[in-house]
TILUMTI-364762 format. One line per 10 residues: number of its first residue (from 0); for each residue x, y, z of C-alpha. Coordinates in nm, 4 decimals, m for minus. Layout:
NUM = X,Y,Z; ...
//
This chain:
0 = m4.0101,m1.2321,m0.6779; m3.7087,m1.4503,m0.6063; m3.7341,m1.8118,m0.7221; m3.5747,m2.0094,m0.4343; m3.5425,m2.3334,m0.6294; m3.4068,m2.1895,m0.9515; m3.0628,m2.3256,m1.0405; m2.8072,m2.0495,m1.1224; m2.7098,m2.0323,m1.4864; m2.3403,m2.0324,m1.4031
10 = m2.1085,m2.2793,m1.2295; m1.8351,m2.2580,m0.9692; m1.5916,m2.3827,m1.2320; m1.6746,m2.0860,m1.4549; m1.6207,m1.8500,m1.1628; m1.2894,m2.0188,m1.0849; m1.1729,m1.9753,m1.4445; m1.2884,m1.6136,m1.4458; m1.0962,m1.5323,m1.1262; m0.7847,m1.6967,m1.2710
20 = m0.8073,m1.4864,m1.5870; m0.8664,m1.1669,m1.3859; m0.5658,m1.2346,m1.1627; m0.3233,m1.3557,m1.4295; m0.4205,m1.1003,m1.6940; m0.4278,m1.3374,m1.9915; m0.6175,m1.6489,m2.0928; m0.2962,m1.8393,m2.1596; m0.1510,m1.7600,m1.8152; m0.4790,m1.8607,m1.6515
30 = m0.4824,m2.1886,m1.8434; m0.1320,m2.2665,m1.7154; m0.2401,m2.2035,m1.3571; m0.5534,m2.4149,m1.3982; m0.3780,m2.6821,m1.6087; m0.6479,m2.6777,m1.8737; m0.6433,m2.5673,m2.2351; m0.6786,m2.1986,m2.3294; m0.9866,m2.2863,m2.5338; m1.1537,m2.4332,m2.2241
40 = m1.0863,m2.1130,m2.0327; m1.2179,m1.8930,m2.3141; m1.5307,m2.1066,m2.3440; m1.5977,m2.0852,m1.9704; m1.5706,m1.7062,m1.9750; m1.8024,m1.6804,m2.2757; m2.0587,m1.9102,m2.1124; m2.0391,m1.7080,m1.7899; m2.1024,m1.3849,m1.9812; m2.4048,m1.5412,m2.1551
50 = m2.5422,m1.6679,m1.8227; m2.5055,m1.3285,m1.6542; m2.6008,m1.1323,m1.9677; m2.3083,m0.8885,m1.9303; m1.9654,m0.8438,m2.0817; m1.7087,m0.9230,m1.8140; m1.3867,m0.8493,m1.9959; m1.2272,m0.7250,m2.3157; m0.9905,m0.9813,m2.4687; m0.7158,m0.8514,m2.6962
60 = m0.4314,m1.0697,m2.8102; m0.1600,m0.8080,m2.7779; m0.2800,m0.6589,m2.4513; m0.4280,m0.9491,m2.2564; m0.7560,m0.9202,m2.0678; m0.9106,m0.6032,m1.9248; m1.2079,m0.6288,m1.6901; m1.5173,m0.4215,m1.7540; m1.7022,m0.2478,m1.4710; m1.9299,m0.5516,m1.4451
70 = m1.6276,m0.7820,m1.4437; m1.4680,m0.5869,m1.1589; m1.7910,m0.6121,m0.9588; m1.8186,m0.9841,m1.0248; m1.4583,m1.0510,m0.9209; m1.5272,m0.9597,m0.5578; m1.8422,m1.1765,m0.5428; m1.6777,m1.4653,m0.7268; m1.3914,m1.4796,m0.4771; m1.6384,m1.4750,m0.1892
80 = m1.8469,m1.7571,m0.3385; m1.5392,m1.9703,m0.4012; m1.4216,m1.9160,m0.0429; m1.7625,m2.0202,0.0882; m1.7606,m2.3291,m0.1319; m1.4212,m2.4332,0.0036; m1.5439,m2.3664,0.3573; m1.8457,m2.5916,0.3018; m1.6241,m2.8677,0.1659; m1.3935,m2.8429,0.4671
90 = m1.6812,m2.8474,0.7168; m1.8403,m3.1563,0.5670; m1.5062,m3.3351,0.5590; m1.4707,m3.2864,0.9357; m1.7402,m3.5019,1.0877; m1.6450,m3.3990,1.4409; m1.7353,m3.0365,1.3636; m1.3973,m2.9017,1.4785; m1.2720,m2.5969,1.2919; m0.9875,m2.6580,1.0497
100 = m0.8277,m2.5175,0.7371; m0.6350,m2.2013,0.6519; m0.7029,m1.8505,0.7799; m0.5112,m1.5546,0.6341; m0.4645,m1.2472,0.8528; m0.2932,m0.9212,0.7639; m0.1373,m0.7026,1.0323; 0.0292,m0.3610,1.0487; 0.3937,m0.4111,1.1619; 0.3587,m0.1944,1.4715
110 = 0.0836,m0.4250,1.5958; 0.2529,m0.7447,1.4855; 0.4954,m0.7225,1.7768; 0.2512,m0.6151,2.0476; m0.0858,m0.7788,1.9783; m0.0744,m1.0477,1.7107; 0.1544,m1.3045,1.8846; m0.0870,m1.3290,2.1786; m0.3829,m1.3781,1.9454; m0.2073,m1.6436,1.7378
120 = m0.0946,m1.8382,2.0437; m0.4293,m1.8367,2.2233; m0.6385,m1.9084,1.9146; m0.4019,m2.1898,1.8166; m0.4535,m2.3596,2.1522; m0.8322,m2.3435,2.1108; m0.8378,m2.4468,1.7441; m0.5206,m2.6474,1.6707; m0.6471,m2.7641,1.3309; m0.6780,m2.4104,1.1966
130 = m0.3570,m2.2869,1.0352; m0.3331,m1.9095,1.0735; m0.1085,m1.7523,0.8135; m0.0296,m1.3862,0.8694; 0.1222,m1.1127,0.6544; 0.2757,m0.7868,0.7726; 0.2716,m0.4758,0.5565; 0.1633,m0.1157,0.5272; m0.2066,m0.0535,0.5605; m0.2622,0.0382,0.1952
140 = m0.1025,m0.2825,0.0654; m0.2840,m0.4996,0.3185; m0.6134,m0.3310,0.2394; m0.5658,m0.4041,m0.1307; m0.4884,m0.7697,m0.0498; m0.8019,m0.7877,0.1633; m1.0220,m0.6591,m0.1189; m0.8460,m0.8936,m0.3625; m0.9538,m1.1907,m0.1518; m0.5984,m1.2792,m0.0491
150 = m0.6648,m1.2042,0.3187; m0.9594,m1.3054,0.5353; m0.9048,m1.0465,0.8085; m0.7010,m0.7353,0.8742; m0.5716,m0.6095,1.2114; m0.4885,m0.2392,1.1899; m0.5311,0.1072,1.3320; m0.8733,0.2621,1.2759; m0.7090,0.5750,1.1298; m0.7954,0.6219,0.7592
160 = m1.0114,0.3086,0.7635; m1.1850,0.2513,0.4293; m1.5675,0.2711,0.4429; m1.5664,m0.0569,0.2500; m1.4279,m0.2385,0.5562; m1.6527,m0.3715,0.8328; m1.4594,m0.3591,1.1593; m1.4906,m0.4150,1.5334; m1.2697,m0.2549,1.7945; m1.0257,m0.4772,1.9818
170 = m0.8453,m0.2331,2.2077; m0.6941,0.1143,2.2217; m0.3357,0.2303,2.2433; m0.2387,0.5572,2.4077; m0.0162,0.7924,2.2119; 0.3222,0.8626,2.3734; 0.6283,1.0749,2.3125; 0.9398,0.8608,2.2865; 1.2603,1.0111,2.4312; 1.6143,0.8951,2.4972
180 = 1.6648,0.7970,2.8616; 1.9193,1.0777,2.8960; 1.6893,1.3465,2.7561; 1.6400,1.6571,2.9727; 1.2659,1.5754,3.0041; 1.3042,1.2018,3.0568; 1.2237,1.2213,3.4288; 0.9129,1.4375,3.3901; 0.5797,1.2557,3.4528; 0.4380,1.4083,3.1325
190 = 0.5922,1.5978,2.8416; 0.4534,1.8998,2.6572; 0.5084,1.8932,2.2831; 0.5681,2.2677,2.2863; 0.8809,2.1960,2.4950; 1.0087,1.9814,2.2065; 0.9153,2.2245,1.9296; 1.2760,2.3264,1.8614; 1.4140,1.9718,1.8674; 1.4388,1.7306,1.5702
200 = 1.1588,1.4802,1.5212; 1.1813,1.1204,1.3968; 0.8708,1.0574,1.1855; 0.7376,0.7105,1.1046; 0.6492,0.7065,0.7364; 0.4268,0.3979,0.7069; 0.0598,0.5048,0.6821; m0.1235,0.5951,0.8966; 0.1656,0.6847,1.1305; 0.2706,1.0169,0.9691
210 = m0.0861,1.1486,0.9531; m0.1451,1.0557,1.3158; 0.1838,1.1945,1.4494; 0.1528,1.5222,1.2614; m0.2136,1.5656,1.3575; m0.1196,1.5177,1.7251; 0.1454,1.7903,1.6907; m0.0893,2.0279,1.5127; m0.3632,1.9673,1.7691; m0.1118,2.0668,2.0370
220 = m0.0270,2.3809,1.8399; 0.3221,2.2653,1.7397; 0.4845,2.2594,1.3952; 0.7428,1.9800,1.4297; 1.0929,1.9977,1.2855; 1.1013,1.6629,1.1034; 1.4660,1.5562,1.0739; 1.4421,1.1827,0.9983; 1.1751,0.9853,0.8154; 1.1815,0.6119,0.8852
230 = 0.9740,0.3077,0.7913; 0.9818,0.0994,1.1102; 0.9342,0.1486,1.4816; 1.2663,m0.0254,1.5460; 1.4548,0.2342,1.3418; 1.2669,0.5139,1.5179; 1.3578,0.3712,1.8590; 1.7219,0.3293,1.7542; 1.7496,0.6928,1.6456; 1.5714,0.8183,1.9555
240 = 1.7924,0.5994,2.1760; 2.0962,0.7699,2.0218; 1.9542,1.1099,2.1126; 1.8931,1.2081,1.7499; 1.5373,1.3254,1.8080; 1.2015,1.2393,1.9596; 0.9159,1.0345,1.8120; 0.5410,1.0100,1.8594; 0.3759,0.6693,1.8445; 0.0891,0.4675,1.9905
250 = 0.2232,0.1996,2.2225; 0.1162,m0.0638,2.4721; 0.3122,m0.1718,2.6633; 0.6100,0.0683,2.6289; 0.9348,m0.0851,2.5105; 1.2118,0.0496,2.7299; 1.5096,m0.0350,2.5102; 1.5927,0.0402,2.1488; 1.7387,m0.2073,1.9008; 2.0963,m0.1419,2.0149
260 = 2.0064,m0.1877,2.3811; 1.9979,0.1873,2.4461; 1.7306,0.2868,2.7007; 1.4320,0.4906,2.5873; 1.1307,0.6214,2.7781; 0.7662,0.6729,2.6868; 0.5895,0.9825,2.8174; 0.2274,1.0917,2.8054; 0.1561,1.4152,2.6199; 0.0488,1.6840,2.8643
270 = m0.1508,1.8850,2.6057; m0.3394,1.5717,2.4960; m0.3375,1.3275,2.7890; m0.6224,1.1120,2.6571; m0.5102,1.0685,2.2967; m0.5829,0.7052,2.2098; m0.5858,0.5153,1.8820; m0.8433,0.2366,1.8323; m0.7132,m0.0987,1.7067; m0.9653,m0.2891,1.4948
280 = m1.0036,m0.6192,1.3154; m1.1837,m0.5895,0.9838; m1.3062,m0.7612,0.6700; m1.4696,m0.6484,0.3430; m1.8144,m0.5054,0.4038; m2.1037,m0.7234,0.2819; m1.8783,m1.0316,0.2803; m1.9841,m1.3391,0.4738; m1.7059,m1.4531,0.7045; m1.6067,m1.8165,0.7219
290 = m1.6587,m1.9981,1.0518; m1.2828,m1.9850,1.1071; m1.2773,m1.6096,1.0588; m1.5816,m1.5584,1.2823; m1.4143,m1.7626,1.5573; m1.0918,m1.5614,1.5250; m1.2806,m1.2303,1.5482; m1.4664,m1.3461,1.8608; m1.1492,m1.4732,2.0243; m0.9568,m1.1550,1.9357
300 = m1.2231,m0.9379,2.0997; m1.2175,m1.1465,2.4178; m0.8374,m1.1735,2.4342; m0.7786,m0.8021,2.3681; m1.0067,m0.7089,2.6586; m0.8317,m0.9403,2.9054
//
């Protein structure tokens, strides 16, 4: 039976030192970050291992520190506990109860231009004392940063979502074919992918874009002729605007001009008229969100529906 009044055998300071060692890779580097002596760091790690009755890391002078399986498990929980401790300190410092502090949000670049600015602006007006810092990047990198405790929340496509992420849907974006304004099919209300089967395709390479685009083609019974592989939507639009191929991408609202000012058009796919991609906001499963993060999730759901 749990003893509710039993004091834990470890301290927040020991957890802080452990996280520093895990992130820096050596005791000496961690001591420099923490501005304490290496012996103090080593002692804290040893005391933490005795309190938890497990070996957390293997320390070798020539190779630095390697976490054990138990150490890797603890790292996630230690970061969460330290975040909660900082949240408590911030709440008590604000006697008026108004939310404040830093909130870190990661966002897939394709969504950074269409969804995130509206969320940042509206949330900032409601909670001016919360500083929202956001990072753009591919979904794999952002997911790693989320699990490492460097991000509070992640806005991304639901495609290839890790089962370790708890997420709620914000909105959906319909998948379109992007064509140059002068394309032979540009004035059609909808476009069949089979009518583009012999034309070059511009494929976005940042996950999950290639998997989604190719799966849409295959579902329509088309094997695309991929001519260009690009990393950003802007490059894809620029190539399409020049008439160098077509692209497939989720979009809302359509952007009618490419980077160079060349007109482009977005067309629904006639074989798959209802193809939509859910956009979600997520956080590590079994992690307690801070009040700031909870407020941002609630606001994002409301704003995305309006």
